[in-house]
C-alpha positions as CSV (number, residue, x, y, z in Angstrom):
1,X,-63.1,-59.1,97.4
2,X,-63.4,-59.2,93.6
3,X,-60.3,-59.9,91.5
4,X,-59.1,-57.5,88.9
5,X,-60.3,-58.6,85.5
6,X,-57.2,-57.2,83.8
7,X,-55.0,-59.4,85.9
8,X,-57.1,-62.4,84.6
9,X,-56.4,-61.4,81.0
10,X,-52.7,-60.3,81.4
11,X,-51.5,-62.2,84.5
12,X,-47.8,-62.5,83.8
13,X,-47.1,-60.0,81.1
14,X,-45.5,-56.6,82.0
15,X,-46.9,-53.4,80.6
16,X,-44.3,-51.6,78.4
17,X,-42.7,-48.5,80.0
18,X,-43.5,-46.4,77.0
19,X,-47.2,-46.8,77.6
20,X,-47.4,-44.9,80.8
21,X,-46.4,-41.5,79.4
22,X,-48.8,-42.0,76.5
23,X,-51.7,-42.8,78.9
24,X,-50.9,-39.9,81.2
25,X,-50.7,-37.5,78.2
26,X,-54.1,-38.7,77.0
27,X,-55.6,-38.3,80.4
28,X,-54.3,-34.8,80.6
29,X,-55.7,-33.9,77.2
30,X,-59.1,-35.3,78.2
31,X,-59.0,-33.3,81.5
32,X,-58.1,-30.1,79.6
33,X,-61.1,-30.7,77.2
34,X,-63.4,-31.3,80.1
35,X,-62.2,-28.1,81.9
36,X,-62.7,-26.1,78.7
37,X,-66.2,-27.5,78.1
38,X,-67.1,-26.8,81.7
39,X,-65.9,-23.3,81.4
40,X,-67.8,-22.5,78.2
41,X,-70.9,-24.7,78.7
42,X,-71.8,-24.0,82.3
43,X,-70.3,-20.7,83.1
44,X,-71.4,-19.0,79.9
45,X,-75.0,-20.0,80.7
46,X,-74.9,-18.2,84.0
47,X,-73.2,-15.2,82.4
48,X,-75.9,-15.0,79.7
49,X,-78.6,-15.2,82.3
50,X,-77.0,-12.4,84.3
51,X,-76.7,-10.3,81.1
52,X,-80.4,-10.9,80.2
53,X,-81.5,-10.0,83.8
54,X,-79.4,-6.8,83.6
55,X,-81.0,-5.8,80.3
56,X,-84.5,-6.5,81.7
57,X,-83.8,-4.2,84.7
58,X,-82.6,-1.5,82.3
59,X,-85.8,-1.8,80.2
60,X,-88.0,-1.3,83.3
61,X,-86.4,2.0,84.1
């Protein structure tokens, strides 16, 4: 089993307690941005394709 490289760098030092909330906050912000980009990038593509297909069907009538 490989050893953790972070433990090699910081073997005996403790991480400050104030760091954990900052990291979790940053992770939540990144997750929110990923969710928003997913919503607008991927879902809108499908919606536009459906809209274009609907217009094409109307033009055929």
